[in-house]
N, C-alpha and C positions, 0 to 999 in steps of 0.2 A: 112164805112172807111177803105181802104186798108192800114195797119199800117205795117212796117218791124219793127221786134223788134231784136237787135243785144246784145247778153249776157244775157244768159238763168241761170244764177247761182240761188243762194240762193234767191237771192231778185229778178232778172230778172225773172227768170220762174214763179213766184207768179204774177208778175206785167203783163206779157204776158198773161197768164190764165184769169187775170180780164178784159182784153181787149177785150178777147173772149165773157167772158160772157155779157160783153157790146153790144154785136151783131156786133164787129167790125171782119175784116177779116186780120189776125195776120200772117204775114209771117215771120218765125223765123227763125235766125241762133245762134250757137254757136260752139265752136270748139270741145267741148266734145259731143261723141255721146249719150251717157245716159240723158244728158240735152235736146240734141234733140228730144229724144223717149218720155221724160215726156212732152216737150209742144206739141208733137205730139197726146200725149192721151189726152191733155187739150183742144184739139180741134185748136190747131196752123199748119199751112201749113210749114213745114220745108226746108230748103235747104242746102246744104254743103259746098255754098260758100256765103259770104255776099253780092257780086254784084248781085245774082242771085236775095236774099231776097229784095233788094231795088228797083231793076230795073221797078216795076209798081206801087212801093208805095206813097201815100198822104201824108204818115207821116213816121218818121223813128225816133225810139227810140231807144237809147242806154243806156246800164247797164253796166259799165265794171271797171276793177280793178284800172287803174291808168290815169294820165295824158297823158304819153305816147304813151300807147296802144288808147287811145281816139284820139289823136291827129295822129296816125298810120292809124286807122280804118276810120275818116274823111276824109283825103288826100288820102287814095289809093282806098277806097271801098264804099264811101257814096257819097261826092261831085263830080259831073261829070258823076254818075253812075246813083243817083235816077234822078228821073224827075225834071226838072229846077223849078217846083211849088210846090216840095213837102216843108213841115215844118220840120225841123230838132229838135230833143230834146235830149241833153245829160243829164241822171241822174244818171252818175255817180259823186263822190265825188272826186275831183280833186283841184290841185292847180289854184288860181286865174289867174294867168298870161297864163296858157295853155287854158283856158276857154276863156277869152277874144280872145286868138288869132285865136282859131279853129274858134269862132263865126266871127270874122272880115274876116278870108277866105271864109266861107260859104256864107257871105254878099256880098263878092267881087263875088262870083260865082253865084249872083242873089237870094241866098235861105234865107228864113225868118230860125233864128235859137236862140234856147235859151238855157242856162245851168239852170236845175231843179234837183238839188240835192233833197235827201227825209229824211225826219226821221221817225222814226217808228219801223224799225227793220224787221224781217223776217214774224214776225207773223201779223203785218201791210200789209206787201206786200200781204202776201195770202190772207188775209181778206179785201184788196181794201180800207184800213183806212189811208194810208199814209198822210204825210204832205210834199207840194212841194214848194220849195222855189225858185221862178223863177227869171232869169235875162235875160234881152231882152229888145227888142223896145216895144213899145204898141200893134203895129200890130203883131209883132212875139209871143209875148203874147197872144194875143185874138185869133191866129188859134191855139197856143198848148192848151190852156185850157182846150178846149172839150176833148182831149186824155187824159190829167192826171185827170180830175175830174172822169173816169172810173176807175181809180186806186186809188183815195186818198180821204180823207174826208176833204181835206183844200188844195186849190191852191192860193198862194199868189204871188202878182207881186212884188217882192223885188227892183226892180230898172233896171238900165242897165245892158249891159253885163258882167257877172262876179261877181254880185249882189249876186244871188242865192247862189255860192260859198262861198262868203264872209259870208252870213249869216249862211249857215252851218257850218264851220269852228268856227265860234264866240259861236254859240248855244252849238255845243260839245265842245268846251273848257270850259265852263259855267258847264255843265253837269258833266263831268271829274270832276272838282274842286266840285263842289255840292256833287257828290258820295262820294269822299275822305271824306269830310267834314262831311256827316250822317253817314258814317261806323266809322268813329273815335270817333263821339259822343255817338253813340250805343255802341261801345266796351267799353268805359270810364264809362257812365252809369252802364253798366253790373259789373263792375270791383269794381266799389264803391258801388255794393252791390243792386243795383235797378233792378227789373224785367225788361226784354227788352222789353216784351208786354207792361208793364205798361208807360215804356217811350215813345214807339211808341204812344200810346194813348194820351198821354198828349203833346208830342211835334207836333203830326199831327193835333193838332187842334190848336196847339198857333204859335209863332213866328219861331218854326222851320220848319214850313209847307214849303215843297218842293216836288217836283216830284221825286225826289230819294228816299225820305223816304215815300210818301205818295201811289207815283202807281208803285214803283219797289223797295219797300224794302229789303235792302241786305244782312238782317239775317235770316239763315233759320226760319220755324215756327213763324215767327213774323209778324204781318200787315197782307199786301195782297200778293196773291199767285203772286212769282215772279221765276225766275231761280234758286235763292237762294235755292228753295225748291226741285229743281232738281239738286243739286250738282253743281249748275253754270254752267249747258248744256244748250245749246240754247240759246237764246237772242241777245244780241251785241256783238262779240267777243272782247276780250281785245287787240287783235292784229289789229281790226277796230279801236278800239278807240285810239290806239298809232299812227295809221296810220292819223286819223285826227288831232290830236294833234301835230305832225309833220308837217302839213300843217299848221296849227294854227301859229305854231314856225316859220315856214318861212315866212308867211306873215308878223306877227309882226314885224320879223328883216328887212323887205323890206321896210315898212313905220315907222318906228322906234318906236312901241308902246311898252308901259311898261305893262307887262305881268309876273308879280314876281309870282302870283299863278299857271296861267298857264303853266309857266317853271315847278316850281314844280310837278304840276301833271303830266307833260309829262316825267321827271325824273322817278316817280314813277311808271306809267306805262310802261317805258322803263324796270325797273327792274322786274316787274309783268311779261312782256310778255315774258322774257326768259324761263320761267317754264311753264306759263299758258296762253299762247298765244290765245289757243283754247276755253277758259273758258268765261264766262260771264263778263264784264267789272265791273261789281258789285262784283267780287270776291275779288278786293282791300281790304275787309275786314279782307280774310284770312291771310294777311299779318300784321294783327294788335294783 
């Protein structure tokens, strides 16, 4: 399949490379020349303009920084430029309202489109083990699924347009809250004189079991290997977690949802990002 891929950053570069590995013909674009060169090296055919990448594509995948850019790219460079029969897949994490608006615009132009944000981070993007949360019609999902399966381990249809973004921001709000709680408990146990490894062995096999503790232990030298063992470099940047929490808080306000812990988590990550925005989000333990 001819697949245009727009946005070859830390996540998009690995995703595009996995589409090549799956046998697809990937037509790639990014504003950054170095990113385009890496995509070339991975077997993509790169272009210096997005319109050139999409003109013969059967599917278009985007992985972009925010909703404003997503809307601009689709309205200016994809819809009306890609073939009418192409299926469109936005894998960016953006606000629910913009996701719905762009999909409505695409559908009005006769295109099938899904919002398909991801979970798993850079390592999963490179390894082809992402989880995709997909919003859109049954028809659009069925068409998008083949493309997404080449980049992930799980592809889940969450519901109608915008449902993928809803699932992503709610999931990451829960993750932020969970990581803060895990970090607090580990530091408290240590200050009370309990060996952190012993706490991990006990809590990871009892009611404290959770992904933040078991799969992403925030204390160096304890539990599983994680960004904590690399001075909190790599992984999921604090700035990106803060972006998702801001989206979650905006969405909560729109629907009058009560998010006491979500709001507190957003506050904590706002402060952390001022000095450590590039570090992994588990570096929140350093504030304790």
